[in-house]
C-alpha positions as semicolon CSV with decimal commas, in nm:
position;residue;x (nm);y (nm);z (nm)
1;M;-2,921;-5,920;13,171
2;A;-2,899;-5,733;13,518
3;R;-3,130;-5,965;13,681
4;A;-2,941;-6,279;13,548
5;V;-2,605;-6,111;13,699
6;F;-2,773;-6,039;14,041
7;F;-2,950;-6,357;14,103
8;R;-2,673;-6,568;13,992
9;M;-2,453;-6,405;14,259
10;N;-2,734;-6,380;14,485
11;P;-2,964;-6,705;14,440
12;H;-3,152;-6,608;14,804
13;P;-3,169;-6,234;14,807
14;S;-3,350;-5,990;15,051
15;C;-3,407;-5,625;15,041
16;G;-3,078;-5,454;15,095
17;A;-3,230;-5,113;15,198
18;I;-3,136;-5,018;15,582
19;E;-3,412;-4,887;15,789
20;A;-3,401;-4,675;16,129
21;V;-3,439;-5,028;16,278
22;G;-3,211;-5,224;16,064
23;P;-3,225;-5,415;15,752
24;C;-3,564;-5,436;15,580
25;G;-3,478;-5,809;15,496
26;Y;-3,799;-5,838;15,284
27;T;-3,774;-6,164;15,051
28;K;-4,108;-6,218;14,847
29;H;-4,003;-6,012;14,567
30;I;-3,675;-5,844;14,501
31;E;-3,631;-5,627;14,227
32;V;-3,285;-5,568;14,085
33;C;-3,150;-5,173;14,111
34;H;-2,887;-5,019;13,950
35;R;-2,706;-4,827;14,239
36;R;-2,552;-4,596;13,957
37;D;-2,819;-4,504;13,720
38;V;-2,784;-4,608;13,364
39;A;-2,832;-4,283;13,220
40;D;-2,512;-4,171;13,419
41;F;-2,287;-4,373;13,218
42;P;-2,131;-4,253;12,896
43;D;-2,242;-4,356;12,578
44;T;-1,948;-4,571;12,529
45;A;-1,991;-4,763;12,845
46;L;-1,989;-5,128;12,791
47;I;-2,340;-5,340;12,937
48;L;-2,080;-5,533;13,120
49;E;-1,958;-5,221;13,317
50;I;-2,343;-5,126;13,362
51;N;-2,418;-5,466;13,486
52;D;-2,143;-5,512;13,702
53;I;-2,237;-5,664;14,011
54;K;-2,100;-5,395;14,243
55;N;-2,339;-5,177;14,038
56;L;-2,631;-5,391;14,119
57;T;-2,835;-5,426;14,449
58;G;-3,180;-5,611;14,539
59;L;-3,471;-5,410;14,690
60;C;-3,823;-5,470;14,772
61;P;-4,067;-5,282;14,531
62;T;-4,115;-4,994;14,811
63;H;-3,757;-4,922;14,841
64;H;-3,692;-4,957;14,500
65;W;-3,925;-4,663;14,413
66;E;-3,803;-4,461;14,693
67;F;-3,452;-4,504;14,570
68;D;-3,573;-4,418;14,218
69;H;-3,715;-4,085;14,350
70;Q;-3,443;-4,002;14,579
71;M;-3,664;-4,082;14,875
72;L;-3,461;-4,346;15,044
73;N;-3,321;-4,199;15,367
74;N;-3,034;-4,443;15,429
75;P;-2,788;-4,500;15,166
76;L;-2,777;-4,845;15,037
77;P;-2,504;-5,084;15,206
């Protein structure tokens, strides 16, 4: 469902990670990433809240992995 929400709102996405030289901008394969981890929501949270477009961003595979492992140097926009 998160992918459907994200791609409906972003039909031509690019990686949203910010590098030292500017935005990544990769467009070949974009993964949908939850800004706030699903596990950080209470058990009572609705899927609509978890997959709200404000909680989603698109990242290239490298930046998604770095984000998930707390290695992304710059915060997401």
